[in-house]
C-alpha positions as CSV (number, residue, x, y, z in Angstrom):
1,M,8.5,1.8,3.6
2,L,8.3,-1.4,1.7
3,A,6.2,-3.1,4.2
4,E,3.0,-1.3,3.3
5,P,3.1,-2.1,-0.4
6,N,4.0,-5.8,0.3
7,G,1.0,-6.0,2.6
8,A,-1.3,-4.9,-0.2
9,A,0.4,-7.1,-2.7
10,L,-0.3,-10.0,-0.2
11,T,-3.9,-9.1,-0.1
12,V,-4.3,-8.8,-3.8
13,L,-2.5,-12.1,-4.2
14,L,-4.5,-14.1,-1.5
15,R,-7.8,-12.6,-2.4
16,Q,-7.2,-12.8,-6.2
17,L,-8.5,-9.3,-6.6
18,P,-7.9,-8.9,-10.4
19,T,-10.0,-12.2,-10.8
20,A,-12.6,-11.0,-8.5
21,D,-12.9,-7.9,-10.5
22,R,-13.2,-9.7,-13.8
23,Y,-15.8,-12.1,-12.1
24,V,-18.2,-9.0,-11.1
25,R,-17.6,-6.9,-14.2
26,D,-18.3,-9.6,-16.8
27,G,-21.3,-11.0,-14.8
28,S,-20.0,-14.4,-13.9
29,W,-21.4,-13.9,-10.4
30,Q,-24.8,-14.4,-11.6
31,Q,-23.8,-18.0,-13.0
32,A,-21.4,-19.5,-10.5
33,P,-20.4,-18.6,-6.7
34,S,-17.0,-16.8,-6.1
35,R,-14.0,-19.3,-5.1
36,M,-11.9,-16.3,-4.0
37,N,-11.9,-16.8,-0.3
38,T,-8.2,-17.2,0.8
39,G,-7.4,-15.1,3.8
40,L,-4.6,-14.6,6.3
41,A,-6.1,-15.9,9.3
42,G,-4.4,-19.1,10.4
43,K,-1.8,-19.1,7.7
44,R,1.8,-19.9,8.4
45,V,4.1,-17.0,7.2
46,G,7.9,-17.4,6.8
47,I,10.0,-14.4,6.5
48,V,13.3,-14.8,4.8
49,S,15.6,-12.3,6.8
50,L,14.0,-10.8,9.7
51,V,15.6,-7.2,9.4
52,R,14.0,-3.8,8.8
53,I,11.7,-4.7,5.9
54,G,10.9,-8.1,7.4
55,K,10.3,-6.7,10.8
56,G,7.9,-4.0,9.3
57,I,5.9,-6.8,7.4
58,V,5.7,-8.8,10.6
59,R,4.3,-5.8,12.5
60,G,1.5,-5.5,9.8
61,L,0.7,-9.4,9.7
62,E,0.5,-9.9,13.5
63,P,-3.0,-8.7,13.9
64,F,-4.3,-11.2,11.3
65,G,-3.8,-14.1,13.6
66,V,-0.8,-15.8,11.4
67,T,1.8,-18.1,12.7
68,L,5.1,-16.3,12.0
69,A,8.6,-18.1,11.5
70,Y,11.9,-16.7,9.9
71,T,15.3,-17.5,8.8
72,G,18.5,-15.5,8.7
73,S,22.2,-15.5,9.6
74,A,21.2,-16.2,13.3
75,P,18.2,-16.6,15.7
76,Q,17.0,-13.3,17.1
77,Q,15.2,-12.5,20.5
78,V,11.6,-12.7,18.8
79,P,8.7,-14.9,19.7
80,Y,8.7,-16.5,16.2
81,E,10.3,-19.9,15.3
82,F,13.7,-19.8,13.6
83,F,14.5,-22.0,10.7
84,A,18.2,-22.6,10.0
85,T,17.6,-22.8,6.2
86,T,15.3,-21.2,3.8
87,M,14.3,-24.6,2.3
88,A,13.2,-25.6,5.8
89,L,11.4,-22.4,6.4
90,A,9.6,-22.7,2.7
91,G,8.5,-26.3,3.7
92,F,6.9,-24.9,6.7
93,A,5.2,-21.8,5.3
94,D,1.8,-21.2,3.3
95,I,3.1,-17.9,2.4
96,L,7.1,-17.2,2.0
97,I,8.2,-13.7,2.2
98,V,11.6,-12.7,0.8
99,S,13.0,-9.7,2.5
100,C,16.8,-10.3,2.4
101,R,19.5,-8.2,0.9
102,S,20.5,-8.9,-2.7
103,G,23.9,-10.2,-3.5
104,E,25.8,-13.0,-4.7
105,A,25.2,-15.0,-1.7
106,T,21.3,-14.6,-2.2
107,R,21.1,-14.9,-5.9
108,N,18.4,-17.4,-6.9
109,L,18.1,-18.3,-3.3
110,I,14.4,-19.0,-3.9
111,G,13.7,-21.5,-6.6
112,A,11.0,-24.2,-6.4
113,S,10.9,-24.4,-2.6
114,A,7.8,-22.3,-2.1
115,N,4.7,-24.4,-2.0
116,G,2.0,-21.9,-1.3
117,F,2.3,-18.2,-2.1
118,L,5.5,-16.3,-2.7
119,I,6.1,-12.5,-2.1
120,N,9.5,-11.0,-3.1
121,A,9.4,-8.1,-1.1
122,V,12.7,-6.4,-2.1
123,R,14.5,-5.5,-5.4
124,G,17.0,-8.1,-6.3
125,S,18.0,-11.5,-7.7
126,M,16.6,-13.7,-4.9
127,V,14.1,-15.6,-6.9
128,D,15.0,-17.8,-9.6
129,D,12.7,-16.3,-12.4
130,A,12.8,-19.2,-14.7
131,T,11.9,-21.7,-11.9
132,L,9.2,-19.5,-10.6
133,I,7.6,-19.1,-14.1
134,A,7.7,-23.2,-14.2
135,A,6.2,-23.4,-10.8
136,L,3.3,-21.0,-11.7
137,E,2.6,-22.6,-15.1
138,S,2.5,-26.2,-13.5
139,H,0.5,-24.8,-10.4
140,T,3.2,-26.0,-8.1
141,I,2.8,-22.8,-6.2
142,R,-0.6,-21.0,-5.9
143,G,0.7,-17.6,-6.6
144,A,3.6,-15.0,-6.6
145,S,4.1,-11.3,-6.3
146,C,7.6,-9.8,-7.1
147,L,8.6,-6.4,-6.6
148,I,11.2,-6.8,-9.7
149,T,11.9,-9.5,-11.9
150,S,14.2,-10.2,-14.8
151,A,11.8,-9.2,-17.8
152,A,13.8,-11.4,-20.2
153,C,12.5,-14.4,-18.3
154,W,8.9,-13.8,-18.6
155,P,6.9,-15.0,-21.6
156,A,5.1,-12.5,-23.6
157,R,1.6,-13.8,-22.7
158,R,-0.3,-12.6,-19.7
159,H,-2.0,-15.0,-17.3
């Protein structure tokens, strides 16, 4: 199920585990304290499409004390706030998780609207890669994890 690897991706992203690993391995911990302390508790998490994958992700997040909200084609009988648009949900969320189906209706659905962390939990073209790259490079968003992206859009260098 895709909910589990996306939970792991979220932890890696928030805790900056690759950076933390380098911090320890290269001895930086001896010179300066770590600044890698972003956790889930108290965060507002928005789920784009509360269907099978989105519901699985929500079940995994509930124990962490997050405030959950969602968007979709219609409100559901769930205890989370419903937002009528993805843009409104993105404005609310510290973490935006995309779990909707791929198709023409959702192509490039997510552009520069995320303002915290973005997780693209499914395969597809919902995230506008070029806009995401610009947002990451300008630090408009804090970080992103995408299951699949368009390799042609990403610069050759690694960050």
